[in-house]
Backbone bond lengths (Angstrom), bond angles and torsions (degrees), N, CA, C in turn:
res aa  C-N    CA-C-N  psi(-1)  N-CA   C-N-CA  omega(-1)  CA-C   N-CA-C  phi
1 M - - - 1.431 - - 1.519 108.37 -
2 R 1.338 115.68 136.26 1.461 121.03 179.56 1.509 109.65 -116.47
3 L 1.302 114.88 136.12 1.452 120.67 175.52 1.508 109.28 -106.70
4 F 1.285 116.01 139.24 1.466 120.03 178.28 1.515 110.14 -117.45
5 M 1.290 115.89 138.63 1.454 122.20 175.94 1.531 108.56 -89.76
6 A 1.282 115.53 150.09 1.466 119.03 174.62 1.509 108.28 -62.36
7 K 1.300 116.74 144.26 1.458 119.45 -177.41 1.514 111.08 -63.83
8 K 1.318 116.26 -44.94 1.453 118.36 -178.92 1.519 108.31 -155.14
9 V 1.295 115.28 131.26 1.456 119.99 177.01 1.519 107.33 -91.90
10 E 1.324 115.13 119.82 1.463 118.73 -178.76 1.529 109.90 -87.71
11 A 1.304 115.33 140.56 1.446 120.09 176.24 1.517 108.99 -62.94
12 H 1.313 115.52 144.28 1.470 120.13 179.79 1.520 107.99 -62.29
13 R 1.295 116.04 127.62 1.466 120.99 -173.27 1.529 113.36 -71.30
14 L 1.315 118.00 -21.14 1.451 119.91 -177.99 1.530 112.78 -82.78
15 I 1.313 116.38 -20.02 1.477 120.09 -179.11 1.528 108.15 -96.22
16 K 1.302 113.53 111.80 1.456 118.78 -179.20 1.531 112.09 -109.92
17 S 1.338 116.37 -22.35 1.461 120.34 179.77 1.514 109.14 -153.96
18 A 1.330 116.49 169.63 1.457 121.36 179.10 1.529 111.27 -60.02
19 D 1.309 117.17 -30.39 1.470 120.83 178.79 1.518 112.47 -61.63
20 D 1.337 116.91 -25.77 1.459 120.78 179.30 1.539 111.30 -70.13
21 L 1.334 117.57 -15.47 1.460 122.16 -179.40 1.530 112.48 -93.76
22 V 1.312 117.54 -5.08 1.462 122.84 -178.54 1.527 109.02 -84.84
23 T 1.341 115.62 127.41 1.458 120.49 177.93 1.515 109.59 -75.39
24 P 1.317 117.12 131.18 1.456 119.10 179.35 1.542 111.99 -60.86
25 R 1.316 115.82 148.29 1.457 121.80 -176.42 1.527 111.34 -54.36
26 E 1.310 119.02 -42.96 1.463 122.11 -177.78 1.524 111.25 -62.34
27 Q 1.326 117.59 -39.96 1.467 120.45 178.56 1.531 110.69 -68.74
28 T 1.332 117.39 -38.62 1.461 121.69 178.01 1.529 108.94 -63.41
29 R 1.324 116.01 -47.73 1.468 122.27 178.95 1.530 110.51 -56.99
30 A 1.326 116.61 -48.38 1.474 121.40 -179.56 1.531 110.78 -61.86
31 G 1.316 116.95 -38.23 1.455 121.22 178.46 1.515 112.57 -64.41
32 F 1.331 116.98 -43.38 1.458 120.42 178.55 1.516 111.54 -65.24
33 I 1.309 117.35 -40.53 1.471 120.32 178.83 1.524 110.48 -66.40
34 A 1.315 117.82 -41.01 1.468 121.63 178.29 1.536 110.22 -62.80
35 M 1.319 117.38 -41.21 1.464 120.62 179.07 1.519 111.14 -66.41
36 A 1.323 117.75 -38.98 1.460 121.16 178.73 1.538 110.13 -62.23
37 L 1.306 116.36 -43.96 1.476 120.28 178.40 1.529 110.90 -64.76
38 E 1.324 116.49 -40.78 1.462 120.50 179.38 1.533 110.64 -61.84
39 K 1.317 116.68 -43.11 1.480 120.84 178.16 1.526 110.16 -58.62
40 N 1.321 116.37 -39.14 1.462 119.71 179.49 1.514 111.43 -67.69
41 Y 1.316 117.66 -38.90 1.466 120.55 176.29 1.525 111.23 -64.78
42 I 1.309 116.84 -40.53 1.470 121.72 179.04 1.525 110.11 -63.54
43 A 1.313 118.24 -32.61 1.471 122.72 -177.19 1.525 113.50 -75.87
44 I 1.312 118.46 -15.90 1.475 120.87 -174.86 1.531 113.88 -51.83
45 P 1.329 120.10 -49.14 1.481 117.93 -179.01 1.526 112.79 -63.27
46 Y 1.326 117.24 -34.46 1.457 120.52 179.52 1.529 110.81 -68.62
47 I 1.318 116.78 -39.33 1.456 120.89 177.57 1.518 110.64 -64.77
48 E 1.325 116.25 -42.41 1.463 120.03 179.10 1.528 111.11 -63.81
49 E 1.324 117.38 -40.22 1.470 121.30 176.93 1.522 110.49 -63.64
50 A 1.333 117.07 -40.45 1.456 121.49 179.53 1.540 110.67 -64.36
51 K 1.316 116.59 -38.70 1.471 120.71 177.06 1.523 110.68 -63.77
52 A 1.327 115.99 -42.55 1.462 120.49 179.66 1.534 109.92 -65.15
53 L 1.321 116.49 -42.61 1.463 121.20 177.98 1.532 110.43 -59.03
54 K 1.307 115.88 -44.15 1.474 120.64 179.53 1.524 111.03 -62.81
55 A 1.307 117.30 -44.36 1.467 121.57 -179.77 1.536 110.75 -61.72
56 L 1.329 116.93 -42.91 1.459 120.41 179.31 1.521 111.22 -68.96
57 A 1.317 117.32 -39.23 1.466 121.17 -178.36 1.525 111.67 -68.43
58 K 1.300 117.90 -24.35 1.467 120.79 179.34 1.526 112.45 -65.92
59 K 1.312 117.78 -11.15 1.462 121.72 179.65 1.534 112.61 -74.97
60 I 1.308 117.47 -12.60 1.469 119.85 -176.06 1.523 110.37 -116.35
61 R 1.339 115.14 163.40 1.464 120.46 -176.43 1.524 113.56 -104.47
62 K 1.342 115.31 -29.46 1.478 120.15 -177.57 1.522 109.58 -123.12
63 P 1.320 116.70 145.78 1.470 119.91 -179.54 1.533 113.70 -54.87
64 I 1.331 117.59 -39.58 1.457 120.12 -177.74 1.526 111.83 -62.21
65 D 1.328 116.84 -25.19 1.477 120.29 178.67 1.530 112.56 -69.66
66 L 1.302 116.96 -12.65 1.477 120.26 176.21 1.528 110.60 -60.26
67 L 1.324 116.96 -29.05 1.460 120.57 179.64 1.529 112.54 -63.37
68 K 1.309 116.58 -22.11 1.468 121.81 -179.44 1.535 112.84 -81.69
69 L 1.329 116.59 -16.94 1.473 120.84 -176.91 1.533 110.34 -94.44
70 Q 1.314 116.10 104.12 1.473 119.79 179.88 1.532 111.62 -65.94
71 D 1.321 116.98 -30.59 1.469 120.83 -177.29 1.521 113.29 -64.62
72 V 1.334 117.23 -21.56 1.485 119.58 -177.28 1.520 111.78 -103.47
73 R 1.314 118.69 -0.09 1.478 121.21 -174.26 1.533 111.49 -57.01
74 S 1.309 117.72 -45.42 1.462 120.49 179.93 1.532 110.71 -59.96
75 G 1.321 117.11 -44.00 1.452 121.51 177.34 1.523 112.48 -63.76
76 L 1.325 116.00 -38.03 1.477 120.44 178.29 1.521 110.78 -64.79
77 L 1.315 115.87 -39.15 1.472 119.42 178.56 1.517 110.79 -64.51
78 T 1.315 116.30 -42.13 1.460 120.24 177.33 1.516 110.43 -64.36
79 A 1.332 117.39 -45.84 1.459 121.94 179.94 1.523 112.19 -63.16
80 S 1.325 116.48 -28.01 1.456 120.25 -179.98 1.548 111.32 -78.05
81 G 1.316 116.23 -6.90 1.452 120.32 175.57 1.506 115.17 100.51
82 L 1.321 117.30 5.58 1.471 120.63 -179.11 1.533 109.66 -86.86
83 S 1.322 115.52 127.54 1.450 120.00 176.02 1.530 109.79 -77.70
84 D 1.305 116.91 163.48 1.466 120.68 175.15 1.523 110.62 -58.06
85 K 1.321 116.60 -39.73 1.460 120.49 179.71 1.521 111.60 -64.73
86 S 1.329 116.92 -44.61 1.459 120.05 -178.16 1.516 111.22 -63.24
87 Q 1.308 117.38 -33.13 1.461 121.17 -177.22 1.521 112.26 -65.37
88 K 1.313 117.08 -23.38 1.470 121.08 179.31 1.534 111.54 -67.05
89 Y 1.340 115.89 -22.46 1.455 121.05 -176.25 1.538 112.79 -99.33
90 L 1.319 116.48 0.62 1.466 121.40 -175.14 1.512 112.01 -111.13
91 T 1.330 114.93 147.11 1.473 120.46 173.97 1.518 108.27 -81.69
92 D 1.316 115.69 170.61 1.460 120.01 176.21 1.522 110.46 -61.09
93 D 1.347 116.50 -37.16 1.470 119.78 177.81 1.521 111.10 -64.04
94 D 1.336 116.98 -41.25 1.469 120.77 177.57 1.525 110.64 -60.14
95 K 1.316 115.64 -43.08 1.462 120.44 -179.19 1.520 110.93 -65.18
96 T 1.324 116.33 -39.49 1.466 120.15 177.55 1.521 111.22 -63.94
97 I 1.313 116.78 -38.88 1.473 121.14 176.30 1.527 110.65 -60.27
98 A 1.322 116.69 -42.74 1.472 120.54 178.68 1.515 110.75 -64.46
99 I 1.321 117.23 -40.85 1.468 120.33 179.71 1.530 110.25 -66.38
100 K 1.344 116.41 -43.07 1.453 119.62 177.75 1.535 111.42 -61.03
101 G 1.331 116.00 -36.97 1.461 120.17 176.58 1.535 110.74 -61.96
102 L 1.309 116.38 -42.89 1.467 121.46 177.13 1.510 110.40 -59.84
103 I 1.331 115.10 -47.19 1.476 120.16 -177.57 1.514 111.47 -63.33
104 E 1.332 116.60 -49.25 1.469 120.62 -175.39 1.522 112.60 -70.93
105 T 1.320 116.41 -38.01 1.475 120.55 -174.19 1.518 113.64 -84.13
106 F 1.328 117.02 -33.83 1.467 119.31 -172.88 1.531 114.79 -121.46
107 L 1.317 116.69 -43.33 1.466 118.12 -172.82 1.527 112.72 -77.72
108 E 1.329 117.99 -46.44 1.461 119.03 178.71 1.517 112.88 -61.52
109 P 1.351 119.59 -43.11 1.469 119.03 177.44 1.539 113.20 -63.07
110 A 1.325 117.49 -21.02 1.462 120.54 -179.44 1.532 111.57 -75.95
111 G 1.327 116.88 -11.19 1.464 121.06 177.10 1.504 112.33 60.85
112 A 1.329 115.83 -130.20 1.468 121.26 -177.07 1.527 112.93 -64.13
113 Y 1.318 116.81 -16.55 1.467 121.36 -177.67 1.528 112.21 -97.41
114 F 1.352 117.17 18.76 1.445 119.68 -175.56 1.530 113.32 -61.49
115 I 1.321 117.97 -31.08 1.461 119.35 179.80 1.522 110.36 -68.60
116 D 1.316 117.09 -41.50 1.461 119.80 175.55 1.516 110.46 -61.08
117 E 1.320 116.42 -43.47 1.484 121.02 179.33 1.523 109.82 -60.42
118 L 1.319 116.66 -41.76 1.470 121.22 177.54 1.518 111.38 -58.93
119 V 1.318 116.01 -46.23 1.477 120.47 -178.99 1.536 110.15 -64.66
120 Y 1.329 117.58 -42.66 1.460 120.71 179.35 1.531 110.23 -60.42
121 R 1.336 115.77 -45.06 1.464 119.85 -177.88 1.531 110.64 -68.92
122 Y 1.309 116.73 -32.38 1.476 119.65 175.65 1.526 110.23 -63.06
123 L 1.326 116.57 -41.25 1.452 120.33 -175.48 1.536 114.23 -75.74
124 I 1.329 116.69 -19.70 1.469 116.16 178.01 1.492 109.74 -87.88
């Protein structure tokens, strides 16, 4: 097999100076605004999950009672800082330990605002 090199690479005719490589301010501005909107669209499912978690958590009076609600377990694991990947390596007991750590370290000290604290931790 033989490879051939191009005889001559011509400089791009539209680029005459370094200034030609600078993105105009208006295009940069539009790009940043478009990215900000895109990030908000990407966040929609997470916000909806957080709202559902909050609604379910409102059924209980004390943070420790969250352990009794199977419907919120996935949200509790996320709020405790465990990624989906990390959960594959943990037993149910390990996961419960992580949830108890969340409850004791963050939710109980939040007092009456423990549900808000749960939602904030879920979203981070």
